[in-house]
C-alpha positions as CSV (number, residue, x, y, z in Angstrom):
1,X,-14.3,45.0,12.0
2,X,-17.8,43.7,13.0
3,X,-16.7,40.2,12.2
4,X,-13.7,40.6,14.4
5,X,-15.6,41.8,17.5
6,X,-18.2,39.2,16.8
7,X,-15.8,36.3,16.7
8,X,-13.7,37.4,19.7
9,X,-16.6,38.4,21.8
10,X,-18.3,35.1,21.0
11,X,-15.3,33.2,22.3
12,X,-15.1,35.5,25.4
13,X,-18.8,35.3,26.2
14,X,-18.5,31.5,26.3
15,X,-15.8,31.8,28.9
16,X,-17.4,34.2,31.4
17,X,-16.6,31.8,34.3
18,X,-13.0,31.8,33.4
19,X,-13.0,35.6,33.1
20,X,-14.6,35.9,36.6
21,X,-11.9,33.5,37.9
22,X,-9.2,35.6,36.3
23,X,-10.6,38.7,38.0
24,X,-10.7,37.0,41.4
25,X,-7.1,35.6,41.1
26,X,-5.9,39.0,39.8
27,X,-7.4,40.8,42.9
28,X,-5.8,38.3,45.2
29,X,-2.5,38.6,43.4
30,X,-2.7,42.4,43.8
31,X,-3.3,42.0,47.5
32,X,-0.3,39.6,47.8
33,X,2.0,42.0,45.9
34,X,1.1,44.9,48.2
35,X,1.4,42.7,51.3
36,X,4.7,41.4,50.1
37,X,6.1,44.9,49.7
38,X,4.7,46.0,53.1
39,X,6.1,43.0,54.9
40,X,9.5,43.3,53.2
41,X,9.7,47.0,54.0
42,X,8.7,46.3,57.6
43,X,11.4,43.5,57.8
44,X,14.1,45.8,56.4
45,X,13.0,48.6,58.8
46,X,13.3,46.4,61.8
47,X,16.5,44.7,60.9
48,X,18.6,47.5,59.4
49,X,17.1,50.7,60.9
50,X,15.8,49.6,64.3
51,X,18.6,47.0,64.7
52,X,16.2,44.4,66.0
53,X,17.4,40.8,66.6
54,X,16.7,38.1,64.1
55,X,14.7,36.1,66.6
56,X,12.2,39.0,66.9
57,X,11.4,39.0,63.1
58,X,11.2,35.2,62.6
59,X,7.4,35.3,62.5
60,X,7.5,38.3,60.2
61,X,9.9,36.6,57.8
62,X,7.7,33.4,57.9
63,X,4.6,35.4,56.9
64,X,6.6,37.1,54.2
65,X,7.7,33.7,52.8
66,X,4.1,32.4,52.9
67,X,2.9,35.5,51.1
68,X,5.6,35.0,48.4
69,X,4.5,31.4,48.0
70,X,0.9,32.4,47.7
71,X,1.9,35.0,45.1
72,X,3.7,32.4,43.1
73,X,0.7,30.0,43.2
74,X,-1.6,32.8,42.1
75,X,0.6,33.7,39.2
76,X,0.7,30.1,38.2
77,X,-3.1,29.8,38.5
78,X,-3.5,32.9,36.4
79,X,-1.4,31.3,33.7
80,X,-3.3,28.0,33.9
81,X,-6.6,29.7,33.5
82,X,-5.2,31.6,30.5
83,X,-4.0,28.4,28.9
84,X,-7.4,26.7,29.5
85,X,-9.1,29.7,27.8
86,X,-6.8,29.5,24.8
87,X,-7.3,25.7,24.4
88,X,-11.1,26.2,24.5
89,X,-11.0,29.1,22.1
90,X,-8.8,27.3,19.6
91,X,-11.1,24.2,19.8
92,X,-14.1,26.4,19.1
93,X,-12.5,28.4,16.3
94,X,-11.2,25.3,14.6
95,X,-14.6,23.6,14.9
96,X,-16.2,26.7,13.4
97,X,-13.7,26.6,10.4
98,X,-14.4,22.9,9.8
99,X,-18.1,23.4,10.1
100,X,-18.1,26.3,7.6
101,X,-16.0,24.3,5.2
102,X,-18.3,21.3,5.3
103,X,-21.5,23.3,5.1
104,X,-20.4,26.0,2.7
105,X,-21.9,26.2,-0.7
106,X,-20.2,24.3,-3.5
107,X,-18.8,27.3,-5.3
108,X,-17.3,28.9,-2.2
109,X,-15.9,25.5,-1.1
110,X,-14.0,25.2,-4.4
111,X,-12.6,28.7,-4.0
112,X,-8.9,29.1,-3.1
113,X,-6.0,26.8,-2.5
114,X,-6.3,23.8,-0.3
115,X,-2.9,24.4,1.3
116,X,-3.9,28.0,2.2
117,X,-7.1,26.7,4.0
118,X,-5.1,24.0,5.8
119,X,-2.6,26.7,6.9
120,X,-5.4,28.9,8.3
121,X,-7.2,26.0,10.0
122,X,-4.0,24.9,11.7
123,X,-1.4,27.6,11.9
124,X,-3.6,30.7,12.2
125,X,-5.9,29.2,14.8
126,X,-2.8,28.1,16.8
127,X,-1.4,31.6,16.6
128,X,-4.6,32.9,18.3
129,X,-3.3,31.2,21.4
130,X,-1.5,34.3,22.7
131,X,-4.6,36.4,22.7
132,X,-6.3,34.2,25.3
133,X,-3.3,32.7,27.2
134,X,-1.3,35.9,27.6
135,X,-3.1,39.0,26.5
136,X,-6.4,38.5,28.4
137,X,-4.7,37.4,31.8
138,X,-2.3,40.4,31.6
139,X,-5.2,42.8,30.7
140,X,-7.2,41.5,33.6
141,X,-4.2,42.1,35.9
142,X,-3.6,45.5,34.4
143,X,-7.2,46.5,35.1
144,X,-7.0,45.6,38.8
145,X,-3.5,45.4,40.3
146,X,-2.1,48.8,39.1
147,X,-5.2,50.6,40.5
148,X,-4.7,48.8,43.8
149,X,-1.0,49.8,43.9
150,X,-1.9,53.3,42.9
151,X,-4.4,53.7,45.8
152,X,-1.8,52.4,48.3
153,X,0.9,54.7,46.8
154,X,-1.4,57.8,47.2
155,X,-2.1,56.8,50.8
156,X,1.6,56.5,51.5
157,X,3.0,59.4,49.4
158,X,0.8,61.5,47.1
159,X,3.7,63.0,45.1
160,X,4.7,59.5,43.9
161,X,1.1,58.8,43.1
162,X,0.9,61.8,40.8
163,X,4.1,60.9,39.1
164,X,2.6,57.4,38.4
165,X,-0.6,59.0,37.0
166,X,1.4,61.3,34.7
167,X,3.9,58.7,33.3
168,X,1.6,55.6,33.2
169,X,-0.5,56.8,30.1
170,X,2.6,56.8,27.9
171,X,2.8,53.0,28.1
172,X,-0.7,52.2,26.8
173,X,-0.4,55.1,24.2
174,X,2.7,53.5,22.8
175,X,1.1,50.1,23.0
176,X,-1.8,51.3,20.8
177,X,0.5,52.9,18.2
178,X,2.7,49.8,18.0
179,X,-0.3,47.4,18.1
180,X,-1.8,49.0,15.0
181,X,1.4,48.4,13.1
182,X,1.7,44.9,14.5
183,X,-1.8,43.9,13.4
184,X,-1.2,45.0,9.8
185,X,2.2,43.2,9.7
186,X,0.6,40.1,11.2
187,X,-2.1,39.9,8.5
188,X,0.6,40.3,5.9
189,X,2.5,37.4,7.6
190,X,-0.4,35.0,7.5
191,X,-1.3,36.0,3.9
192,X,2.3,35.0,3.0
193,X,2.1,31.8,5.0
194,X,-1.2,30.8,3.3
195,X,0.4,31.5,-0.1
196,X,3.5,29.5,0.8
197,X,1.5,26.6,2.1
198,X,-0.8,26.6,-1.0
199,X,2.2,26.7,-3.4
200,X,4.1,24.0,-1.5
201,X,1.1,21.6,-1.4
202,X,0.3,22.2,-5.1
203,X,4.0,21.4,-5.9
204,X,4.0,18.2,-3.9
205,X,0.7,17.0,-5.5
206,X,1.9,17.8,-9.0
207,X,5.6,16.8,-8.6
208,X,5.5,14.1,-11.2
209,X,3.9,16.4,-13.7
210,X,6.6,19.1,-12.9
211,X,9.4,16.6,-13.4
212,X,7.9,15.3,-16.7
213,X,7.7,18.8,-18.1
214,X,11.1,19.9,-16.7
215,X,9.5,22.6,-14.5
216,X,10.6,21.3,-11.1
217,X,13.5,23.7,-10.8
218,X,11.3,26.7,-11.7
219,X,8.7,25.6,-9.2
220,X,11.4,25.3,-6.6
221,X,12.4,28.9,-7.2
222,X,8.8,29.9,-6.8
223,X,8.6,28.1,-3.5
224,X,11.8,29.8,-2.4
225,X,10.5,33.3,-3.3
226,X,7.3,32.5,-1.4
227,X,9.3,31.3,1.6
228,X,11.5,34.4,1.6
229,X,8.4,36.6,1.5
230,X,7.1,34.8,4.6
231,X,10.4,35.2,6.3
232,X,10.5,38.9,5.6
233,X,7.0,39.3,7.0
234,X,7.9,37.4,10.1
235,X,11.1,39.4,10.6
236,X,9.1,42.6,10.2
237,X,7.0,41.6,13.2
238,X,10.1,40.7,15.2
239,X,11.5,44.1,14.4
240,X,8.4,45.8,15.8
241,X,8.6,43.5,18.9
242,X,12.2,44.5,19.6
243,X,11.4,48.1,19.1
244,X,8.4,47.8,21.4
245,X,10.5,46.1,24.1
246,X,13.2,48.8,23.9
247,X,10.8,51.7,24.1
248,X,8.8,50.1,27.0
249,X,12.0,49.5,29.0
250,X,13.2,53.0,28.3
251,X,9.8,54.5,29.5
252,X,9.8,52.3,32.6
253,X,13.4,53.0,33.6
254,X,13.0,56.7,33.2
255,X,9.8,56.7,35.2
256,X,11.3,54.7,38.1
257,X,14.3,57.0,38.0
258,X,12.1,60.1,38.4
259,X,10.2,58.4,41.4
260,X,13.5,57.4,43.0
261,X,14.9,60.9,42.7
262,X,11.8,62.4,44.2
263,X,11.9,59.9,47.1
264,X,15.6,60.6,47.8
265,X,15.0,64.3,47.9
266,X,12.0,63.9,50.3
267,X,13.9,61.4,52.5
268,X,17.5,62.9,52.6
269,X,17.0,66.6,51.8
270,X,13.7,67.6,53.2
271,X,13.5,64.7,55.7
272,X,9.7,64.8,55.3
273,X,9.1,61.0,55.2
274,X,10.3,57.9,57.0
275,X,12.6,55.2,55.6
276,X,9.8,52.6,55.9
277,X,7.4,54.7,53.7
278,X,10.1,55.5,51.1
279,X,11.2,51.9,50.9
280,X,7.6,50.6,50.6
281,X,6.8,53.1,47.8
282,X,10.1,52.2,46.1
283,X,9.1,48.5,46.2
284,X,5.6,49.2,44.8
285,X,6.7,51.5,41.9
286,X,8.6,48.8,39.9
287,X,5.7,46.4,40.5
288,X,3.4,49.0,39.0
289,X,5.5,49.6,35.9
290,X,6.4,46.0,35.5
291,X,2.7,45.1,35.3
292,X,2.2,47.8,32.6
293,X,5.3,46.7,30.7
294,X,4.2,43.1,30.7
295,X,0.8,44.2,29.6
296,X,2.5,46.0,26.7
297,X,4.4,42.9,25.7
298,X,1.2,40.9,25.9
299,X,-0.6,43.5,23.9
300,X,1.9,43.1,21.1
301,X,1.4,39.3,21.2
302,X,-2.4,39.9,21.3
303,X,-2.3,42.1,18.2
304,X,-0.2,39.5,16.4
305,X,-2.8,37.0,17.4
306,X,-5.6,39.3,16.1
307,X,-3.9,39.2,12.7
308,X,-4.2,35.5,12.7
309,X,-7.8,35.7,14.0
310,X,-8.6,38.1,11.1
311,X,-7.4,35.5,8.6
312,X,-9.7,32.9,10.2
313,X,-12.6,35.4,10.0
314,X,-11.9,36.1,6.3
315,X,-11.9,32.4,5.6
316,X,-15.3,32.1,7.4
317,X,-16.6,35.0,5.4
318,X,-15.4,33.5,2.1
319,X,-16.9,30.1,2.8
320,X,-20.2,31.7,3.8
321,X,-20.5,33.5,0.5
322,X,-22.7,32.1,-2.3
323,X,-20.9,33.5,-5.3
324,X,-17.6,32.3,-6.9
325,X,-15.2,34.9,-8.1
326,X,-13.4,32.6,-10.5
327,X,-10.9,33.6,-13.2
328,X,-10.3,30.2,-14.6
329,X,-11.5,28.6,-17.8
330,X,-14.4,26.2,-18.1
331,X,-12.3,23.3,-16.7
332,X,-11.7,25.2,-13.5
333,X,-13.9,23.0,-11.4
334,X,-12.3,19.6,-11.4
335,X,-13.2,16.3,-9.8
336,X,-10.8,16.8,-6.9
337,X,-13.5,19.0,-5.3
338,X,-16.9,18.0,-6.7
339,X,-17.5,14.3,-6.1
340,X,-15.4,14.3,-3.0
341,X,-16.8,17.1,-0.9
342,X,-20.3,16.2,-1.9
343,X,-19.9,12.7,-0.6
344,X,-17.7,13.4,2.5
345,X,-20.3,15.8,3.8
346,X,-22.8,13.0,3.6
347,X,-20.6,10.5,5.5
348,X,-20.7,12.4,8.8
349,X,-24.2,13.7,8.5
350,X,-26.4,12.6,11.4
351,X,-29.8,13.3,9.9
352,X,-30.7,13.9,6.3
353,X,-31.6,17.5,5.5
354,X,-34.9,17.9,3.7
355,X,-35.6,20.2,0.8
356,X,-36.8,23.6,1.6
357,X,-38.9,23.4,-1.5
358,X,-41.7,20.9,-1.9
359,X,-40.3,19.4,-5.1
360,X,-39.7,15.7,-5.0
361,X,-36.3,14.5,-6.2
362,X,-36.7,10.9,-5.3
363,X,-37.6,10.2,-8.9
364,X,-35.8,11.5,-12.0
365,X,-36.8,15.1,-12.4
366,X,-37.6,17.3,-15.3
367,X,-35.0,20.0,-16.0
368,X,-35.5,23.2,-18.0
369,X,-32.5,25.3,-19.1
370,X,-34.1,28.8,-19.3
371,X,-32.0,31.5,-21.1
372,X,-28.8,31.1,-19.0
373,X,-26.0,33.6,-19.2
374,X,-22.7,33.2,-17.4
375,X,-19.2,34.7,-17.3
376,X,-16.2,33.8,-15.2
377,X,-15.0,37.4,-15.3
378,X,-15.8,40.6,-17.2
379,X,-14.6,40.6,-20.8
380,X,-14.0,36.8,-20.7
381,X,-15.6,33.7,-22.1
382,X,-19.4,34.1,-22.0
383,X,-22.0,31.3,-22.1
384,X,-25.5,31.8,-23.5
385,X,-28.4,29.4,-23.9
386,X,-32.0,29.6,-25.0
387,X,-34.8,27.5,-23.4
388,X,-34.4,23.7,-23.5
389,X,-36.6,21.1,-21.9
390,X,-35.0,17.9,-20.5
391,X,-37.6,15.3,-19.7
392,X,-37.4,12.9,-16.7
393,X,-35.2,9.9,-17.3
394,X,-33.7,11.1,-20.5
395,X,-30.1,10.6,-21.5
396,X,-28.8,14.0,-22.4
397,X,-25.4,14.6,-24.1
398,X,-23.6,17.9,-24.4
399,X,-21.2,18.1,-27.3
400,X,-19.0,20.7,-29.0
401,X,-15.4,21.6,-29.7
402,X,-12.9,22.1,-26.9
403,X,-13.5,25.3,-25.1
404,X,-17.1,25.7,-26.4
405,X,-18.6,25.7,-22.8
406,X,-19.6,22.1,-22.3
407,X,-18.3,21.7,-18.8
408,X,-19.5,25.2,-17.8
409,X,-23.0,24.3,-18.9
410,X,-22.8,21.0,-16.9
411,X,-21.7,22.9,-13.8
412,X,-24.6,25.4,-14.2
413,X,-27.1,22.5,-14.4
414,X,-25.5,20.9,-11.4
415,X,-25.7,24.1,-9.4
416,X,-21.9,24.3,-9.0
417,X,-22.0,27.7,-10.7
418,X,-24.6,30.4,-10.5
419,X,-25.8,32.1,-13.7
420,X,-25.6,35.8,-14.1
421,X,-29.1,35.7,-15.5
422,X,-31.7,33.0,-16.4
423,X,-32.4,30.0,-14.3
424,X,-32.3,26.2,-14.2
425,X,-35.8,24.8,-13.4
426,X,-36.0,21.5,-11.7
427,X,-39.5,20.0,-11.5
428,X,-40.7,23.5,-12.7
429,X,-39.1,25.2,-9.7
430,X,-35.8,27.3,-9.8
431,X,-32.8,25.3,-8.6
432,X,-31.9,28.1,-6.3
433,X,-35.0,27.3,-4.2
434,X,-33.7,23.9,-3.3
435,X,-31.5,23.5,-0.2
436,X,-28.0,22.7,-1.5
437,X,-27.3,19.8,0.8
438,X,-30.6,18.1,0.0
439,X,-30.1,18.8,-3.7
440,X,-26.8,17.0,-3.8
441,X,-28.3,14.0,-2.0
442,X,-29.9,13.2,-5.4
443,X,-27.0,14.1,-7.7
444,X,-23.8,12.2,-8.6
445,X,-21.0,13.8,-10.5
446,X,-18.5,11.5,-12.1
447,X,-15.5,13.1,-13.9
448,X,-12.5,11.8,-15.8
449,X,-10.4,11.8,-12.7
450,X,-12.4,10.9,-9.6
451,X,-10.6,11.3,-6.3
452,X,-9.7,8.2,-4.3
453,X,-9.0,8.5,-0.6
454,X,-6.4,6.6,1.4
455,X,-8.4,3.6,2.7
456,X,-10.0,0.4,1.6
457,X,-12.2,-0.2,-1.4
458,X,-15.1,-0.6,1.0
459,X,-14.4,2.7,2.7
460,X,-14.1,4.5,-0.6
461,X,-17.3,3.1,-2.0
462,X,-19.2,3.8,1.3
463,X,-18.6,7.5,0.7
464,X,-21.6,7.3,-1.7
465,X,-24.0,6.1,1.0
466,X,-26.8,8.3,2.2
467,X,-27.0,6.6,5.6
468,X,-25.9,3.4,7.3
469,X,-25.2,0.6,4.9
470,X,-24.1,-3.0,5.2
471,X,-21.1,-4.6,3.7
472,X,-23.3,-6.6,1.4
473,X,-24.7,-3.4,-0.1
474,X,-21.2,-2.1,-0.6
475,X,-20.1,-5.3,-2.4
476,X,-23.2,-5.4,-4.5
477,X,-22.5,-1.8,-5.6
478,X,-19.0,-2.8,-6.5
479,X,-20.1,-5.7,-8.6
480,X,-22.7,-3.6,-10.5
481,X,-19.9,-1.1,-11.3
482,X,-17.8,-3.9,-12.8
483,X,-15.3,-4.3,-10.0
484,X,-16.0,-8.0,-9.4
485,X,-13.1,-9.3,-11.6
486,X,-10.6,-6.9,-10.0
487,X,-11.7,-7.6,-6.4
488,X,-11.5,-11.4,-7.0
489,X,-7.8,-11.1,-7.8
490,X,-7.1,-9.3,-4.4
491,X,-6.2,-11.3,-1.3
492,X,-8.2,-9.0,1.0
493,X,-11.1,-8.3,-1.5
494,X,-13.0,-5.1,-0.7
495,X,-10.8,-4.7,2.4
496,X,-7.8,-4.1,0.2
497,X,-6.1,-0.8,1.0
498,X,-6.0,1.8,-1.8
499,X,-3.3,4.5,-1.7
500,X,-4.0,8.3,-1.4
501,X,-5.3,9.6,-4.7
502,X,-5.9,6.0,-5.9
503,X,-2.2,5.0,-6.2
504,X,-2.0,1.5,-7.6
505,X,-5.3,1.8,-9.5
506,X,-5.6,2.3,-13.3
507,X,-7.8,5.0,-14.8
508,X,-10.5,2.5,-15.5
509,X,-10.4,1.0,-12.0
510,X,-10.8,4.5,-10.5
511,X,-13.8,5.1,-12.7
512,X,-15.4,1.8,-11.7
513,X,-14.9,2.7,-8.0
514,X,-16.6,6.1,-8.7
515,X,-19.4,4.3,-10.4
516,X,-19.8,2.0,-7.4
517,X,-20.3,5.1,-5.2
518,X,-23.1,6.1,-7.6
519,X,-24.7,2.7,-7.5
520,X,-24.7,2.8,-3.7
521,X,-26.3,6.3,-3.8
522,X,-28.9,5.6,-6.5
523,X,-29.2,9.3,-7.6
524,X,-32.0,10.8,-9.5
525,X,-29.6,12.8,-11.6
526,X,-26.2,11.6,-12.9
527,X,-23.7,14.0,-14.4
528,X,-20.8,12.6,-16.4
529,X,-17.8,14.4,-17.9
530,X,-17.0,11.7,-20.4
531,X,-15.4,9.2,-17.9
532,X,-14.4,6.7,-20.7
533,X,-11.9,9.0,-22.4
534,X,-8.4,7.5,-22.5
535,X,-9.5,4.0,-21.6
536,X,-8.9,0.9,-23.6
537,X,-11.8,-0.6,-25.6
538,X,-12.6,-3.5,-23.1
539,X,-12.6,-1.2,-20.1
540,X,-14.7,1.4,-22.0
541,X,-17.3,-1.3,-22.8
542,X,-17.5,-2.5,-19.2
543,X,-18.0,1.1,-18.0
544,X,-20.6,1.9,-20.7
545,X,-22.5,-1.2,-19.6
546,X,-22.5,-0.2,-16.0
547,X,-23.4,3.4,-16.9
548,X,-26.3,2.2,-18.9
549,X,-27.6,0.1,-16.0
550,X,-27.2,3.0,-13.6
551,X,-29.0,5.4,-16.0
552,X,-32.2,3.3,-16.1
553,X,-33.5,5.0,-12.9
554,X,-32.0,8.5,-13.4
555,X,-31.8,11.5,-15.7
556,X,-28.3,11.3,-17.1
557,X,-26.4,14.3,-18.6
558,X,-23.0,13.6,-20.2
559,X,-20.3,15.9,-21.6
560,X,-19.3,13.9,-24.6
561,X,-15.8,14.1,-26.2
562,X,-16.3,11.1,-28.4
563,X,-19.6,11.4,-30.4
564,X,-20.0,7.7,-31.2
565,X,-20.6,7.0,-27.5
566,X,-23.8,9.2,-27.4
567,X,-25.4,8.5,-30.8
568,X,-28.4,6.8,-29.0
569,X,-28.9,9.8,-26.6
570,X,-32.4,11.1,-26.3
571,X,-31.3,14.6,-26.8
572,X,-28.0,16.1,-27.8
573,X,-27.1,19.8,-26.9
574,X,-24.6,21.3,-29.3
575,X,-22.3,24.1,-28.0
576,X,-20.3,26.4,-30.1
577,X,-18.1,29.2,-28.7
578,X,-20.2,29.4,-25.5
579,X,-23.6,29.4,-27.3
580,X,-26.1,26.6,-27.1
581,X,-26.8,26.4,-30.9
582,X,-29.3,23.6,-31.2
583,X,-30.6,20.4,-29.6
584,X,-32.1,17.2,-30.9
585,X,-31.4,13.6,-31.6
586,X,-28.3,12.4,-33.5
587,X,-30.0,12.0,-36.9
588,X,-31.9,15.3,-36.5
589,X,-28.7,17.3,-35.9
590,X,-26.9,15.5,-38.7
591,X,-29.6,16.8,-41.1
592,X,-30.0,20.4,-40.0
593,X,-26.7,21.3,-38.3
594,X,-23.6,21.4,-40.5
595,X,-21.2,22.0,-37.6
596,X,-22.4,18.8,-35.9
597,X,-22.2,16.8,-39.1
598,X,-18.7,18.1,-39.7
599,X,-17.6,17.0,-36.2
600,X,-19.1,13.5,-36.7
601,X,-17.3,13.2,-40.1
602,X,-14.0,14.2,-38.7
603,X,-14.3,11.8,-35.8
604,X,-15.3,8.9,-38.1
605,X,-12.3,9.5,-40.4
606,X,-10.0,9.6,-37.4
607,X,-11.3,6.3,-36.2
608,X,-11.0,4.6,-39.6
609,X,-7.4,5.9,-40.1
610,X,-6.4,4.7,-36.6
């Protein structure tokens, strides 16, 4: 609840001038409402009771029309101020969401479905509109105008004033009871919407895979179920809205009826009041209840909006967290999040953030893996290591059977996961002491499936730049990555458009583009998740040559799936069932580690037979 009051109050405090303007307009509106009722009562008194001629009330009717016009303009102005407040608040909240996403820690950034985040950043923020455009203007009116009407009513006829005082509290009491239910239903609605959006986006992105495996129909059913859940949540809110409207109308009609009965008795039976007073009070009473009723309706919309605001707050809280509550296996962190977000954050950065620690990462650092322990969830896969020293500029390979923890160890070294115990020392200092943004300035992560954005080759390569760069630097990086032959075949060269996700590019071409980003960045640490798997021999040799050139000025750590590619590595880390069993050079492990020798022998026989 603290986050809610903090977020809303932050938006309101930034709009104090608008709130003051709302108060002034509401006060003026209240005066025009009372004036309109007084003028109308006076006109009816003169024309129908005193039988005055129309010529004698022309001026009075003219003033009445002017007051009605002013009231209309003030109501319009109140609405415009509310819309302006809503637009400003939505802009601020959406900016806060985007800022949190771009500056969040890597684990928290990778948490959750992309579709859900998009839904909250767009739909939930838009739904907050009602709180500022309707609820706040109506609440300001309800805080001023009914009190003004009540004072005038007490002056004219105290009995009616007491009836208003007695019946009016039933409306806000009912508003509070309904509002609490509305808020819960609204949060449920946006949870369903986020789930639906995430499922829908996942299905679109993986549609080809679904078709290949014959799962498209089943996924369609899943989307349908998610859509129906969202429909049910929305209809639940509408049900509450209709109930709210019915009850408010009932309370208002009953209250006006009681006032009208009391006025009739005073006017016709006891003859204790004049027609002018009775008619004036009768005109003011519906205005009084109408304001409260409109406030009740706006309150319902405001509580619905607060459910949306709460989802935004939850997203801000999640992206602010430092831990990742993941239940996936070691391959849970894929290239779609790692290389992309790291680089995109750097494109829009105005000034480079410095390390909070004094360690220098401009040169290849030394890295120590010091007794790491990590679990994705209790009673699940657990990773354990001893203490391993990785020297600056070394080529390190991580090998082991599938599921042995290779990628998990790589993510721990990269800082994408945080160990339950132990630490990664970089230049003799814990990795946790380095500011994350500055740390990733010196790291490149290249996976088997790097993400390619919709744009030109140049724009995609430029994502790797730390600051402003020239076209010549981009082209040089592309050539060093082995893209020269491909670019030469294209009519527009580096300005050739590449489809979203790299449509139109082969796996090897995507890898070369990712390497070009790294050449432009010139990182001190390069992390590879065996990018040459699945490529033809010629493409693999081109990439291996480029990787070797890039690794000359960096510490390189590779998750290796094919052992013949890393036999010249300075150090090989062998993983088995989550445990870092041993480390050493290729020939050393062949002699003292039977599991490694067996893997090498199996791979050698496989290559010969193929």
